[in-house]
C-alpha positions in Angstrom: 0.0 0.0 0.0 1.3 3.4 -1.0 2.1 5.8 1.8 0.1 9.0 1.8 2.1 12.1 1.0 2.7 14.2 4.1 0.8 17.5 4.0 3.0 20.6 3.6 1.4 24.0 4.1 3.8 25.5 1.6 2.4 23.4 -1.2 -0.6 25.6 -1.2 1.2 28.4 -3.0 4.1 28.5 -5.6 7.6 27.9 -4.1 8.9 31.1 -5.8 6.0 33.2 -4.5 6.9 36.8 -3.6 4.3 39.5 -2.9 4.6 42.4 -5.3 5.1 45.2 -2.8 6.1 47.7 -5.5 2.8 47.4 -7.3 0.8 47.4 -4.1 2.4 50.6 -2.8 1.7 52.4 -6.0 -2.0 52.0 -5.5 -3.0 50.2 -2.3 -6.7 50.9 -2.7 -6.8 49.6 -6.3 -4.4 46.7 -6.0 -5.8 43.5 -7.5 -4.7 40.5 -5.4 -3.6 37.6 -7.5 -4.6 34.0 -7.0 -1.1 33.3 -5.6 -1.5 36.2 -3.1 -4.8 34.8 -1.9 -3.4 31.2 -1.7 -0.4 32.5 0.3 -2.7 34.4 2.7 -5.0 31.4 3.2 -2.0 29.1 3.8 -0.6 31.5 6.5 -4.1 31.8 8.1 -4.4 28.0 8.0 -1.1 27.6 9.8 -2.1 30.0 12.6 -5.6 28.4 12.8 -4.2 24.9 13.2 -1.9 26.1 15.9 -4.7 27.7 18.0 -7.9 25.6 17.3 -8.1 22.1 18.6 -9.5 19.7 16.0 -9.6 16.0 15.1 -7.5 14.6 12.3 -10.6 14.2 10.2 -11.6 17.9 10.8 -8.0 18.9 9.9 -8.3 17.0 6.7 -11.6 18.6 5.8 -10.3 22.1 6.7 -7.2 21.6 4.5 -9.4 20.5 1.6 -11.5 23.7 2.1 -8.4 25.9 2.0 -7.0 24.0 -1.0 -10.2 24.8 -2.8 -9.4 28.5 -2.5 -11.1 29.5 0.8 -9.9 31.0 4.1 -10.2 28.7 7.2 -12.2 31.6 8.8 -14.8 31.5 6.0 -17.7 29.1 6.2 -19.4 27.0 3.6 -22.9 27.6 4.9 -25.0 25.3 6.9 -26.9 22.5 5.4 -29.7 23.0 7.9 -30.0 26.6 9.1 -29.5 30.1 7.8 -26.4 31.7 9.5 -27.1 35.4 9.8 -26.3 37.9 12.5 -23.3 39.4 14.1 -21.6 36.2 15.3 -19.0 35.0 12.8 -18.9 31.3 12.0 -15.9 29.7 10.5 -15.6 26.5 8.6 -15.2 24.2 11.6 -18.0 26.0 13.6 -20.5 25.2 10.8 -19.2 21.7 10.3 -19.5 20.9 14.0 -22.9 22.5 14.2 -24.2 20.6 11.2 -22.8 17.3 12.6 -24.6 18.0 16.0 -27.9 18.7 14.2 -27.6 15.6 12.0 -26.9 13.5 15.1 -29.8 15.0 17.0 -32.3 14.5 14.1 -31.3 10.9 13.4 -34.6 8.9 13.4 -36.9 11.9 13.3 -39.6 12.2 10.7 -40.0 15.3 8.5 -42.4 17.1 10.9 -40.2 16.4 13.9 -37.1 17.7 12.0 -38.9 20.9 11.1 -39.9 21.4 14.7 -36.4 20.7 16.0 -34.8 23.1 13.5 -37.3 25.9 14.4 -36.5 25.4 18.1 -32.7 25.3 17.4 -33.0 28.6 15.6 -35.3 30.1 18.3 -38.2 30.3 15.9 -41.7 30.2 17.2 -45.1 30.2 15.4 -46.6 32.0 18.4 -46.9 35.8 17.9 -44.5 37.8 20.1 -44.8 41.3 21.4 -41.1 42.2 22.2 -41.6 45.9 22.5 -45.1 46.4 23.7 -46.6 47.0 20.3 -50.1 45.7 19.8 -50.3 42.5 17.8 -52.5 42.3 14.7 -56.1 42.1 15.7 -55.4 43.7 19.1 -55.5 47.4 18.1 -57.4 49.8 20.2 -60.3 50.9 18.1 -60.4 54.4 19.6 -56.7 55.1 18.8 -55.7 52.6 16.1 -52.3 54.3 15.3 -50.8 54.7 18.7 
């Protein structure tokens, strides 16, 4: 059986890579980053990320494949189950782990149970809420309908 090649972070960008500082300093605002520039930045970010974030061997392999495909480790692929919006940033491993947890929790559920679970997971409720004291539809004061 052939031995798998050892991963080398420097294989993510050309060996002779050198950032073009001269062009960048001419017009920093209008500089167009090359594919090699982006690959180098992603490789450096991956190196720092792997040093600081604990992960399994399988997660490390998935993350490296993600970076090899041209993405930053801090970027996410989007969840299979929920819409990720808001101020909290999710990176690749956050989303992978969240989806794995959701998939595990939903194992054996029917479609309706999965829908209910996902709504609860996201904090969704079919019940009308009145977070700021505004009247709900149908509860307006007839004497003062616009107050």
